[in-house]
C-alpha positions as CSV (number, residue, x, y, z in Angstrom):
1,M,-38.7,-18.4,18.0
2,A,-38.4,-18.7,13.9
3,H,-34.7,-18.2,12.2
4,V,-34.9,-17.8,8.9
5,P,-32.9,-20.5,7.1
6,Q,-29.7,-20.7,5.0
7,I,-29.3,-20.3,1.3
8,R,-27.5,-22.0,-0.8
9,I,-25.6,-20.2,-3.4
10,P,-23.2,-21.4,-6.3
11,A,-19.8,-21.1,-5.7
12,T,-16.0,-22.5,-6.6
13,Y,-13.4,-22.8,-3.6
14,M,-10.1,-21.9,-5.6
15,R,-6.1,-22.1,-5.6
16,G,-4.9,-19.8,-8.0
17,G,-1.0,-19.1,-6.9
18,T,-0.2,-18.8,-3.8
19,S,-3.8,-17.9,-3.0
20,K,-7.0,-19.9,-2.2
21,G,-11.1,-17.8,-2.8
22,V,-14.2,-18.6,-3.1
23,F,-15.5,-17.6,-6.5
24,F,-19.0,-16.7,-7.8
25,R,-20.5,-16.3,-11.4
26,L,-22.5,-12.9,-10.9
27,D,-25.9,-13.9,-11.7
28,D,-25.7,-16.9,-9.8
29,L,-25.8,-14.5,-7.0
30,P,-28.4,-13.0,-5.0
31,E,-30.7,-10.5,-7.2
32,A,-29.2,-8.0,-4.4
33,A,-25.7,-8.7,-4.3
34,Q,-25.9,-8.5,-8.6
35,V,-24.9,-5.1,-7.6
36,P,-22.1,-2.9,-6.0
37,G,-23.2,-1.9,-2.2
38,E,-23.7,-3.2,1.5
39,A,-26.2,-6.4,0.9
40,R,-23.5,-7.8,-1.6
41,D,-20.1,-6.6,1.2
42,R,-22.3,-8.2,3.6
43,L,-22.7,-12.1,1.4
44,L,-19.7,-11.9,1.3
45,M,-18.3,-11.2,4.5
46,R,-20.3,-14.0,5.5
47,V,-19.9,-16.6,2.8
48,I,-15.9,-16.2,4.3
49,G,-16.7,-16.2,8.1
50,S,-15.9,-12.3,8.7
51,P,-15.5,-10.1,11.0
52,D,-14.3,-12.3,13.5
53,P,-12.5,-10.9,16.2
54,Y,-11.2,-14.1,17.1
55,Q,-9.3,-13.6,13.7
56,K,-9.9,-17.5,12.9
57,Q,-12.6,-17.3,10.1
58,I,-14.6,-20.2,11.7
59,D,-17.6,-19.7,11.1
60,G,-16.3,-19.2,6.9
61,M,-15.2,-20.4,4.2
62,G,-11.9,-18.0,4.5
63,G,-8.4,-19.2,6.0
64,A,-7.5,-16.2,8.5
65,T,-4.7,-15.2,6.5
66,S,-4.7,-12.5,3.3
67,S,-4.5,-14.7,1.3
68,T,-7.2,-16.8,2.2
69,S,-10.1,-14.7,2.6
70,K,-10.6,-14.1,-0.6
71,T,-13.6,-13.0,-3.5
72,V,-14.2,-13.5,-6.9
73,I,-17.3,-12.4,-8.7
74,L,-16.8,-13.2,-12.9
75,S,-19.3,-12.5,-15.7
76,K,-18.9,-12.3,-19.7
77,S,-17.2,-9.0,-20.5
78,E,-18.6,-6.3,-21.1
79,S,-15.6,-4.6,-22.4
80,P,-14.6,-5.4,-26.5
81,D,-12.4,-7.8,-27.2
82,H,-12.2,-10.2,-23.6
83,D,-13.9,-12.9,-22.5
84,V,-14.7,-12.8,-18.9
85,D,-15.2,-9.4,-16.1
86,Y,-13.3,-10.4,-13.1
87,L,-13.7,-8.3,-10.1
88,F,-11.8,-8.9,-6.7
89,G,-13.4,-8.6,-3.2
90,Q,-10.6,-8.7,-0.6
91,V,-12.4,-9.6,2.6
92,A,-11.3,-7.8,6.3
93,I,-10.8,-10.8,9.2
94,D,-11.3,-8.9,12.1
95,K,-12.7,-5.9,10.9
96,A,-16.7,-5.4,8.4
97,F,-15.3,-4.7,5.1
98,V,-14.6,-6.0,2.1
99,D,-11.9,-4.3,0.0
100,W,-12.9,-2.8,-3.9
101,S,-9.4,-1.5,-4.1
102,G,-6.8,-3.5,-6.0
103,N,-6.2,-6.9,-7.4
104,C,-5.4,-10.4,-6.7
105,G,-2.4,-11.5,-9.2
106,N,-2.4,-14.7,-7.3
107,L,-6.1,-15.7,-8.2
108,S,-5.4,-14.5,-12.2
109,A,-4.4,-17.2,-12.6
110,A,-7.6,-19.2,-11.5
111,V,-9.6,-16.6,-13.2
112,G,-8.4,-18.5,-17.0
113,P,-9.2,-22.1,-15.6
114,F,-13.0,-20.9,-14.4
115,A,-13.9,-18.7,-17.2
116,V,-13.3,-21.8,-19.1
117,A,-14.6,-24.4,-17.2
118,N,-17.9,-22.8,-16.5
119,G,-18.6,-21.4,-19.7
120,L,-17.4,-17.8,-20.3
121,V,-15.4,-18.5,-23.1
122,D,-17.0,-19.2,-26.8
123,P,-16.4,-22.8,-26.8
124,A,-15.3,-22.3,-30.7
125,R,-11.7,-21.5,-29.9
126,I,-11.5,-24.0,-27.5
127,P,-9.0,-26.9,-28.7
128,E,-9.1,-29.9,-27.9
129,N,-6.2,-30.1,-26.7
130,G,-3.7,-26.8,-26.4
131,V,-3.2,-23.8,-25.2
132,V,-6.7,-22.0,-25.0
133,E,-6.0,-17.5,-24.8
134,V,-8.2,-16.3,-22.0
135,R,-8.8,-12.5,-22.1
136,I,-9.2,-11.2,-19.1
137,W,-11.0,-7.6,-18.0
138,Q,-10.0,-6.8,-14.7
139,V,-12.9,-4.5,-13.5
140,N,-10.9,-3.5,-9.7
141,I,-8.0,-1.7,-11.5
142,G,-9.8,-1.1,-15.5
143,K,-7.0,-3.6,-17.1
144,T,-6.3,-6.5,-19.0
145,I,-4.6,-10.1,-18.3
146,V,-4.7,-12.8,-20.2
147,C,-4.6,-16.4,-18.9
148,Q,-2.2,-19.5,-20.8
149,V,-5.4,-22.1,-20.2
150,P,-4.2,-25.9,-20.7
151,I,-6.2,-28.1,-22.6
152,T,-6.8,-32.4,-22.3
153,D,-9.3,-33.6,-24.0
154,G,-11.1,-30.9,-24.4
155,E,-11.3,-30.0,-20.6
156,V,-9.2,-27.8,-18.6
157,Q,-5.4,-29.5,-17.5
158,E,-4.9,-28.5,-14.0
159,T,-2.2,-31.5,-12.7
160,G,1.5,-31.4,-14.1
161,D,4.3,-30.9,-12.8
162,F,4.7,-27.1,-12.8
163,E,6.2,-26.7,-9.3
164,L,5.6,-22.8,-7.5
165,D,7.2,-22.0,-4.3
166,G,4.5,-21.8,-1.6
167,V,2.4,-24.4,-2.7
168,T,3.2,-27.8,-1.7
169,F,1.9,-30.1,-4.6
170,P,2.7,-29.8,-8.3
171,A,0.3,-28.9,-11.0
172,A,0.1,-27.4,-14.5
173,E,1.6,-23.9,-15.5
174,V,-0.4,-21.5,-16.9
175,P,1.6,-18.3,-17.8
176,V,-0.2,-14.8,-17.0
177,A,1.0,-11.8,-18.8
178,F,-0.9,-8.3,-16.9
179,K,-1.3,-5.5,-20.2
180,D,0.2,-1.8,-18.9
181,P,-0.3,-2.8,-15.0
182,A,-0.7,0.9,-14.1
183,D,-3.3,0.9,-11.4
184,G,-6.1,2.7,-13.1
185,E,-4.8,5.9,-15.7
186,G,-2.7,6.7,-13.0
187,A,0.9,7.2,-13.7
188,I,3.0,4.3,-12.4
189,F,5.5,6.8,-10.4
190,P,2.6,8.8,-8.6
191,T,5.6,11.3,-7.4
192,G,7.2,11.1,-10.7
193,N,10.0,10.0,-8.7
194,L,11.8,6.9,-8.8
195,V,13.3,7.3,-5.1
196,D,11.3,9.3,-2.9
197,D,12.1,10.3,0.5
198,L,8.9,9.4,2.9
199,E,9.0,10.8,6.0
200,V,7.8,8.4,8.6
201,P,7.2,10.1,12.1
202,G,8.4,7.8,14.5
203,V,10.2,5.5,11.9
204,G,12.4,8.3,9.8
205,T,13.1,9.4,6.8
206,L,13.4,6.1,4.5
207,K,14.4,6.0,0.5
208,A,11.2,4.5,-0.9
209,T,10.1,4.1,-4.4
210,L,6.9,4.1,-5.2
211,I,4.7,3.0,-7.4
212,N,1.4,1.7,-9.3
213,A,1.9,-1.2,-11.5
214,G,0.2,-4.2,-10.3
215,I,-0.3,-2.8,-7.1
216,P,0.5,-0.1,-5.9
217,T,3.5,-0.5,-3.9
218,V,5.8,1.4,-1.2
219,F,9.8,0.0,-1.6
220,V,11.9,0.2,1.0
221,N,15.9,-1.0,2.1
222,A,15.9,-4.0,4.4
223,E,19.0,-2.3,6.0
224,E,17.4,1.1,6.7
225,I,14.5,-0.4,8.3
226,G,16.6,-2.6,10.6
227,Y,17.1,-5.9,8.6
228,T,18.2,-8.1,6.4
229,G,15.6,-9.4,3.7
230,T,16.1,-12.9,4.8
231,E,13.1,-12.7,6.9
232,L,10.5,-15.5,7.6
233,Q,6.8,-15.2,8.9
234,E,7.9,-15.4,12.6
235,A,10.2,-12.7,13.2
236,I,7.4,-10.0,11.4
237,N,3.9,-11.1,12.5
238,G,5.3,-12.4,16.0
239,D,6.5,-8.1,16.6
240,A,3.7,-6.0,16.9
241,E,5.8,-3.1,17.6
242,A,7.8,-3.9,14.0
243,L,4.0,-4.2,12.5
244,A,3.1,-1.6,13.7
245,R,5.8,0.2,11.9
246,F,4.4,-1.2,9.0
247,E,1.4,0.1,9.2
248,T,2.6,3.8,9.6
249,I,4.7,3.4,6.5
250,R,2.0,1.9,4.7
251,A,0.2,4.6,5.6
252,H,2.6,7.7,4.8
253,G,3.1,5.8,1.2
254,A,-0.9,5.7,0.8
255,V,-0.6,9.8,1.6
256,K,2.6,10.4,-0.6
257,M,1.8,8.4,-3.3
258,G,-1.8,10.2,-3.0
259,L,-4.2,7.5,-2.9
260,I,-5.8,8.7,0.1
261,K,-5.8,12.4,1.8
262,D,-4.8,11.6,5.4
263,V,-3.3,8.5,7.4
264,A,-6.2,8.2,9.3
265,E,-7.7,6.9,6.0
266,A,-5.2,3.9,5.4
267,A,-7.4,1.7,8.3
268,S,-10.2,1.9,5.7
269,R,-7.8,1.0,2.9
270,Q,-6.1,-2.5,4.0
271,H,-5.3,-4.1,0.4
272,T,-4.1,-1.0,-0.7
273,P,-1.3,-0.1,-1.0
274,K,1.1,-3.3,-0.2
275,V,4.5,-2.5,1.6
276,A,7.8,-4.6,0.4
277,F,11.5,-4.4,1.9
278,V,14.2,-5.0,-0.4
279,A,18.0,-6.0,0.1
280,P,20.4,-8.3,-2.4
281,P,21.0,-11.4,-2.8
282,A,21.4,-13.5,0.1
283,S,21.3,-17.2,1.4
284,Y,18.7,-18.0,3.5
285,T,16.4,-20.6,5.1
286,S,13.1,-21.3,3.5
287,S,9.7,-21.4,5.5
288,S,9.4,-25.6,4.1
289,G,13.3,-25.7,5.1
290,K,14.6,-25.9,1.4
291,E,17.8,-23.8,0.8
292,V,18.0,-20.6,-0.7
293,Q,21.6,-19.6,-1.9
294,A,21.7,-16.6,-3.2
295,E,23.6,-17.0,-6.1
296,S,20.2,-18.4,-7.6
297,I,18.5,-14.9,-6.9
298,D,18.8,-12.0,-8.1
299,L,16.9,-9.6,-5.1
300,L,15.9,-10.5,-1.7
301,V,12.1,-9.0,-1.5
302,R,9.4,-9.5,1.8
303,A,6.3,-8.2,1.2
304,L,3.2,-7.8,3.8
305,S,-0.1,-8.0,2.6
306,M,-3.6,-6.6,5.2
307,G,-1.0,-6.3,7.9
308,K,0.9,-9.2,8.1
309,L,4.2,-10.5,6.1
310,H,2.6,-12.8,3.2
311,H,3.8,-16.1,4.0
312,A,4.9,-16.3,0.2
313,M,4.3,-13.4,-2.5
314,M,1.9,-11.8,-3.4
315,G,1.0,-11.7,-7.0
316,T,0.3,-8.8,-7.9
317,A,3.4,-7.4,-6.0
318,A,4.9,-9.6,-8.1
319,V,3.8,-7.4,-10.7
320,A,5.6,-4.1,-9.3
321,I,8.7,-6.3,-8.5
322,A,9.1,-7.1,-11.7
323,S,8.2,-3.0,-12.9
324,A,10.3,-1.7,-11.0
325,A,13.2,-4.0,-11.4
326,A,13.1,-2.9,-14.8
327,I,13.5,0.6,-14.6
328,E,17.1,1.7,-14.2
329,G,18.0,3.7,-10.7
330,T,14.1,2.4,-8.2
331,L,15.4,0.5,-4.9
332,V,14.1,-2.5,-6.2
333,N,16.6,-2.1,-9.4
334,L,19.8,-1.3,-7.2
335,A,19.4,-3.8,-4.7
336,A,19.1,-6.4,-8.1
337,G,22.2,-5.1,-9.0
338,G,21.5,-1.8,-11.0
339,G,21.7,-1.5,-14.8
340,K,19.6,-3.0,-17.6
341,R,17.5,-6.0,-17.1
342,N,14.2,-7.2,-18.3
343,A,13.3,-10.5,-15.3
344,V,14.3,-10.4,-11.9
345,T,14.4,-14.2,-10.2
346,F,13.5,-13.0,-6.2
347,G,13.6,-14.6,-3.0
348,H,10.3,-14.6,-0.7
349,P,9.7,-16.6,2.5
350,S,9.2,-19.7,0.7
351,G,11.4,-19.8,-1.6
352,S,12.1,-17.9,-5.0
353,L,10.1,-17.0,-8.3
354,R,11.2,-15.5,-11.6
355,V,8.9,-12.2,-13.0
356,G,9.8,-10.2,-16.3
357,A,8.6,-7.2,-17.3
358,A,9.2,-5.2,-20.2
359,A,9.6,-0.5,-19.5
360,S,9.9,2.3,-22.0
361,L,10.0,6.1,-21.3
362,V,7.2,7.7,-23.0
363,E,7.2,11.5,-22.9
364,E,9.2,11.1,-20.3
365,R,7.3,8.7,-18.6
366,W,7.6,5.1,-17.6
367,V,5.2,2.8,-19.1
368,I,5.4,-1.0,-18.4
369,D,4.3,-3.2,-21.2
370,E,3.5,-5.5,-20.0
371,A,4.4,-7.9,-16.5
372,V,4.4,-11.7,-17.2
373,M,4.4,-14.7,-14.1
374,S,3.5,-18.1,-14.8
375,R,1.5,-20.1,-11.7
376,S,-0.5,-22.5,-11.1
377,A,-4.6,-23.5,-10.6
378,R,-6.5,-26.2,-8.7
379,V,-10.5,-26.3,-8.2
380,L,-10.6,-27.1,-4.6
381,M,-14.0,-27.7,-4.1
382,E,-17.6,-26.8,-5.8
383,G,-21.2,-27.1,-5.8
384,F,-22.7,-24.3,-3.6
385,V,-22.0,-22.4,0.1
386,R,-24.7,-21.4,2.6
387,I,-24.9,-18.4,4.7
388,P,-27.8,-17.7,6.8
389,G,-31.0,-16.0,4.5
390,D,-30.3,-12.5,6.6
391,S,-26.7,-12.2,6.3
392,F,-27.1,-9.3,3.7
């Protein structure tokens, strides 16, 4: 019996922030996958190793977590005043779909370095030594991201002494600014309220801040759902009932935010919204054994991604945290002590992270001018990925 041979596709495996994924240039993809549709989705799933009923992604590049089941497609930008168009695909692990409904904030930090290294930025703008500003058009949500990419001897500098909790080794710092980060043209608060009463069958009526900044996120108080906010992954991910409750909260939050019409639709929209719980600061031991002292943070946040508690914090959720913290009266702002603030340091399972945001009230609607944070990025491997030629 004849079998179709494997094909090889130019690709780069990169870490960005606390995530990693497979990066492609759009024109390096097979022609059928250069446009949205089934062929592209099937190709990306096969690259990552999904769908995998064993949930290990052994036969692909994925790492069997939401943080490592990611793909990025980049091209020279067609949007004015931008260098690169950035399309993000979150690949489901055990189901056959790619979720295109949102951005990955962590991998955003790797887009700038990739763009510089792969000729997507005008060489005349790249200094011999210094920093080049890379303007990114985030295609999924139609927003601008600006990366400050360090350059040494004309090349992207990847090594350095910047430490990021959730990443083992230090690297070069890459500041990232998310401009007007509300998803698409939607309001930051889809319901018009800073705090809603969210009715969740089987759970109760919860106070919730439903915010659309960075990525649509449902924030609830840890205490209301029986947690302290100091939990690590094993406390949540090993509890099937808890995960089911969080998914129910997420689904009903999605309906309340107008992202879906019926809770049944949530199963095919795993990437958004996120659900997170917040609490006032408290001391705890992080997953690495590092002691996080209450006085060093403003609040505690734990967030779930693709149905599991994240090992650190999604970059887009960090944008949502920064944005909500900047607006007096949200659950995030209140957990941080209330009042006006343009930055917060929050504790997550791997340690802490400082994020900032500038918020303004325009014609009685809140607007986030920008949210900022520092991440790092590094090429892990470059060359070709291989997949069977009949995969797509």
